[in-house]
Wavefront OBJ file of the C-alpha trace (Angstrom):
o trace
v 43.936 88.395 164.698
v 40.596 86.665 163.802
v 39.163 87.214 160.103
v 35.817 88.267 159.459
v 33.780 85.693 157.150
v 30.919 86.251 154.801
v 28.432 83.474 154.219
v 25.396 83.781 151.808
v 22.654 82.135 153.938
v 20.193 81.871 150.933
v 20.848 80.606 147.403
v 21.988 83.175 145.126
v 19.872 83.952 141.994
v 20.866 85.529 138.924
v 19.473 88.865 139.975
v 21.192 88.665 143.388
v 23.811 91.263 144.258
v 26.115 91.063 146.975
v 26.319 93.882 149.640
v 29.387 95.828 148.211
v 29.929 97.625 151.461
v 30.277 94.203 153.514
v 32.509 92.643 150.635
v 34.846 95.551 150.814
v 35.021 95.311 154.551
v 35.660 91.823 154.210
v 38.251 91.873 151.366
v 40.104 94.635 153.264
v 40.315 92.401 156.536
v 41.250 89.308 154.495
v 44.016 91.152 152.863
v 45.280 92.977 156.116
v 45.069 89.764 157.981
v 46.625 87.456 155.464
v 46.011 83.857 155.184
v 48.181 81.490 157.030
v 46.819 78.003 156.220
v 48.793 75.119 155.677
v 46.527 73.164 153.685
v 46.849 72.785 149.756
v 44.735 74.976 147.540
v 43.015 71.715 146.235
v 41.555 71.049 149.758
v 41.044 74.507 151.175
v 40.185 74.589 155.140
v 40.138 78.335 155.546
v 37.408 80.602 156.683
v 34.404 80.591 154.326
v 34.079 84.142 152.732
v 31.355 83.581 150.253
v 29.040 80.721 149.446
v 26.869 80.072 146.434
v 24.567 77.297 146.640
v 26.709 74.347 147.991
v 29.943 75.993 146.722
v 32.027 77.636 149.308
v 35.081 80.392 148.655
v 37.602 79.837 151.421
v 40.024 82.943 152.643
v 43.049 80.807 151.565
v 41.921 80.565 148.276
v 42.549 84.330 148.286
v 46.025 84.300 149.839
v 47.958 85.414 146.349
v 45.093 87.371 145.100
v 46.650 90.870 145.976
v 50.245 91.482 144.837
v 52.682 93.006 147.546
v 52.840 96.851 147.686
v 49.159 97.105 146.406
v 47.265 100.187 148.161
v 44.553 99.569 150.476
v 41.815 100.944 148.303
v 43.171 98.939 145.335
v 43.183 95.959 147.547
v 39.717 96.236 148.713
v 38.630 96.661 144.836
v 40.745 93.518 143.749
v 39.111 91.260 146.505
v 35.473 92.453 146.045
v 35.908 92.101 142.244
v 37.177 88.486 142.664
v 34.445 87.426 145.030
v 31.659 88.918 142.978
v 33.022 87.325 139.708
v 33.631 83.941 141.611
v 29.630 83.998 142.760
v 28.576 84.632 139.189
v 30.458 81.935 137.786
v 29.344 79.460 140.501
v 25.842 80.462 139.744
v 26.446 79.240 136.200
v 28.093 76.056 137.124
v 25.062 75.240 139.367
v 22.941 75.745 136.584
v 24.956 73.720 134.075
v 25.129 71.062 136.619
v 21.304 70.780 136.930
v 20.993 70.653 133.147
v 23.934 68.287 131.764
v 24.022 64.632 132.049
v 26.406 62.736 133.849
v 28.436 61.785 130.840
v 28.402 65.511 129.685
v 29.568 66.828 133.284
v 32.502 63.891 133.185
v 35.379 66.181 132.334
v 38.060 64.577 134.223
v 39.838 63.135 131.088
v 39.824 66.410 129.666
v 41.494 67.976 132.887
v 44.231 65.243 133.077
v 44.997 65.877 129.440
v 45.029 69.540 129.849
v 47.067 69.342 132.992
v 49.549 66.949 131.191
v 49.785 69.281 128.211
v 50.662 72.474 130.326
v 53.531 70.372 132.433
v 54.763 69.031 129.312
v 55.061 72.515 127.575
v 56.494 74.196 130.679
v 59.290 71.549 130.602
v 59.868 71.822 126.796
v 59.935 75.466 127.202
v 62.848 75.335 129.931
v 64.705 72.782 128.005
v 64.970 75.075 125.020
v 66.082 78.012 127.126
v 68.823 75.964 128.410
v 69.936 73.845 125.545
v 68.820 75.743 122.026
v 71.813 76.829 120.035
v 70.448 80.311 119.087
v 73.400 81.414 116.848
v 72.641 81.180 113.270
v 75.528 81.960 110.769
v 75.063 83.958 107.805
v 76.286 80.871 105.660
v 73.505 78.816 107.130
v 71.021 81.439 106.263
v 72.358 81.742 102.694
v 72.342 77.875 102.232
v 68.590 77.452 103.359
v 67.675 80.343 100.888
v 69.422 78.812 98.056
v 67.910 75.441 98.746
v 64.154 76.821 98.935
v 63.791 79.271 95.984
v 59.839 78.500 96.012
v 59.414 79.593 99.298
v 60.463 83.039 98.860
v 58.172 84.543 96.369
v 57.231 88.087 96.705
v 53.595 88.590 97.697
v 53.864 92.474 97.800
v 56.144 95.079 95.978
v 59.223 96.183 97.908
v 61.308 99.330 97.653
v 64.867 100.585 99.033
v 63.963 104.256 99.672
v 64.940 107.655 101.093
v 61.723 109.392 102.451
v 61.491 112.855 103.942
v 58.218 114.740 104.990
v 58.729 118.400 105.967
v 56.240 121.295 106.889
v 55.921 123.684 104.054
v 57.433 126.602 106.213
v 60.608 124.289 106.798
v 63.805 126.650 106.045
v 66.065 125.792 102.862
v 63.869 123.515 100.962
v 66.055 124.085 97.783
v 68.963 122.460 99.859
v 66.685 119.337 100.694
v 65.712 118.852 97.205
v 69.311 118.272 96.353
v 70.461 116.189 99.449
v 67.722 113.691 99.521
v 68.452 112.558 95.807
v 72.377 112.315 96.208
v 74.301 109.201 96.669
v 77.326 111.028 98.360
v 78.430 109.814 101.767
v 78.810 113.636 102.814
v 75.418 114.641 101.404
v 73.584 111.855 103.406
v 75.396 112.849 106.697
v 74.339 116.483 105.954
v 70.688 115.095 105.169
v 70.430 113.238 108.414
v 71.444 116.333 110.337
v 68.800 118.456 108.289
v 66.017 115.844 109.122
v 66.729 115.772 112.727
v 66.080 119.510 112.778
v 63.349 120.067 110.646
v 61.654 116.878 109.287
v 58.269 115.796 110.730
v 59.059 112.343 109.528
v 61.778 110.585 107.500
v 63.557 107.253 106.442
v 67.093 107.180 105.363
v 68.143 103.706 105.497
v 68.021 102.914 101.736
v 70.117 99.512 102.002
v 67.138 97.891 103.786
v 63.773 96.948 101.670
v 60.646 98.324 102.735
v 57.093 97.113 101.723
v 55.830 99.623 99.075
v 52.312 99.525 100.702
v 53.916 100.862 104.057
v 55.396 103.863 102.209
v 52.091 104.506 100.571
v 50.439 104.912 103.921
v 52.661 107.691 104.859
v 52.472 109.942 101.567
v 49.540 111.057 99.459
v 50.543 109.308 96.409
v 47.427 107.671 94.632
v 48.198 105.085 91.877
v 46.063 102.105 90.479
v 49.169 100.381 89.244
v 51.907 100.025 91.640
v 54.434 98.237 89.486
v 53.892 100.641 86.744
v 54.395 103.324 89.158
v 57.673 102.019 90.426
v 59.085 101.398 87.038
v 58.498 104.952 85.978
v 59.523 106.901 88.991
v 62.623 107.114 90.925
v 62.105 110.742 92.705
v 58.902 111.707 93.771
v 57.673 115.314 95.335
v 54.301 115.574 96.315
v 52.381 117.821 98.744
v 49.155 117.913 100.821
v 47.809 121.143 102.621
v 50.527 121.492 105.267
v 53.410 119.325 104.107
v 56.076 118.375 101.365
v 56.879 114.735 100.766
v 60.133 113.858 98.958
v 60.779 110.136 97.855
v 63.876 109.111 96.089
v 63.362 105.410 95.304
v 66.839 103.764 94.903
v 65.621 100.121 94.040
v 62.492 98.027 93.909
v 61.224 94.402 93.168
v 57.574 93.724 92.209
v 55.293 90.910 93.614
v 55.721 87.614 92.007
v 59.525 87.755 91.853
v 62.052 86.287 94.034
v 62.278 88.220 97.407
v 65.872 88.966 98.064
v 68.031 87.351 100.886
v 68.394 90.466 102.901
v 64.482 90.888 103.047
v 63.955 87.376 104.267
v 67.027 87.158 106.608
v 65.042 87.370 109.743
v 62.356 85.043 108.365
v 65.064 82.405 107.588
v 66.589 82.837 110.760
v 63.332 81.960 112.758
v 62.630 79.160 110.520
v 66.160 77.468 111.330
v 65.537 78.065 114.973
v 62.288 76.600 115.096
v 63.438 73.643 113.137
v 66.205 73.312 115.981
v 63.549 73.827 118.652
v 61.564 70.739 117.039
v 64.627 68.473 116.679
v 65.776 69.376 120.336
v 62.071 68.263 121.604
v 61.906 65.238 119.347
v 65.312 64.036 120.451
v 64.663 64.569 124.050
v 61.324 62.804 123.927
v 62.856 59.668 121.967
v 65.725 59.517 124.445
v 63.620 59.666 127.518
v 61.444 56.900 126.126
v 64.150 54.756 125.105
v 65.699 55.087 128.534
v 62.564 54.090 130.324
v 62.481 51.206 127.994
v 65.607 49.919 128.764
v 65.257 50.426 132.813
v 61.949 48.435 132.251
v 59.919 51.560 133.332
v 57.504 50.903 130.546
v 55.243 48.030 130.740
v 52.684 47.559 127.919
v 50.435 44.572 128.102
v 48.927 43.935 124.618
v 45.294 42.429 124.660
l 1 2 3 4 5 6 7 8 9 10 11 12 13 14 15 16 17 18 19 20 21 22 23 24 25 26 27 28 29 30 31 32 33 34 35 36 37 38 39 40 41 42 43 44 45 46 47 48 49 50 51 52 53 54 55 56 57 58 59 60 61 62 63 64 65 66 67 68 69 70 71 72 73 74 75 76 77 78 79 80 81 82 83 84 85 86 87 88 89 90 91 92 93 94 95 96 97 98 99 100 101 102 103 104 105 106 107 108 109 110 111 112 113 114 115 116 117 118 119 120 121 122 123 124 125 126 127 128 129 130 131 132 133 134 135 136 137 138 139 140 141 142 143 144 145 146 147 148 149 150 151 152 153 154 155 156 157 158 159 160 161 162 163 164 165 166 167 168 169 170 171 172 173 174 175 176 177 178 179 180 181 182 183 184 185 186 187 188 189 190 191 192 193 194 195 196 197 198 199 200 201 202 203 204 205 206 207 208 209 210 211 212 213 214 215 216 217 218 219 220 221 222 223 224 225 226 227 228 229 230 231 232 233 234 235 236 237 238 239 240 241 242 243 244 245 246 247 248 249 250 251 252 253 254 255 256 257 258 259 260 261 262 263 264 265 266 267 268 269 270 271 272 273 274 275 276 277 278 279 280 281 282 283 284 285 286 287 288 289 290 291 292 293 294 295 296 297 298 299 300 301 302 303
């Protein structure tokens, strides 16, 4: 099946607008017919679908533009959008070519560096996926924590808390006032069941540390001295026009004190994994270079 090709016969100015109807028709035909060129993308030899000054867009450059299963209307839109975007970009390229010196336009070195970086990054990413040991033991985490005390100074206040928000019309609020303060396991089970039924929002994991500021985003508490507030309050009940807020502060640590291990566990795990990644990559680079030297694949002629 033959393809329709679109060639802009006149140079395209900044204000030039492609005929949308023609582009849509071209885009649809290109998508339906497919691109079967055997040339590589770097040397396109398909049909010319658009031209801006001396720059040409070929049909085989659109081969992978539309994902399989895309509807006809969406395919038309995608191809049309791409062609128009390409044309606008080429207008800018043409203007830049006219106004830059030859030295300014010589970007081959930057392109080579960028390409090399992309290839190396892809290889290292695959190496990490295949070789990295992602198991970090509790002992490793504790050892790192103990060895780096200055790295874990709290920048914010943290708390262990039970928090429940309920509508003012919720049933049996007297019972809730007893349950949310209780440390008894049976009461905690009953509180969880009550919250699932009636609470607007709640947090019952009082064994985990939270940022105090995150709690303040949820409840209408106003305090100018957060540390003093934490030191003087354990059970807090406040209200707004529609809701009651019940807060039981089980524990707290103020900023500038040492952050607890349980709060830093995931952070330390990531630090250890990143250290392993760096060591894996450095070892791979050193070994490859050593092998290349030993096999005389590296030859350096000193001046």
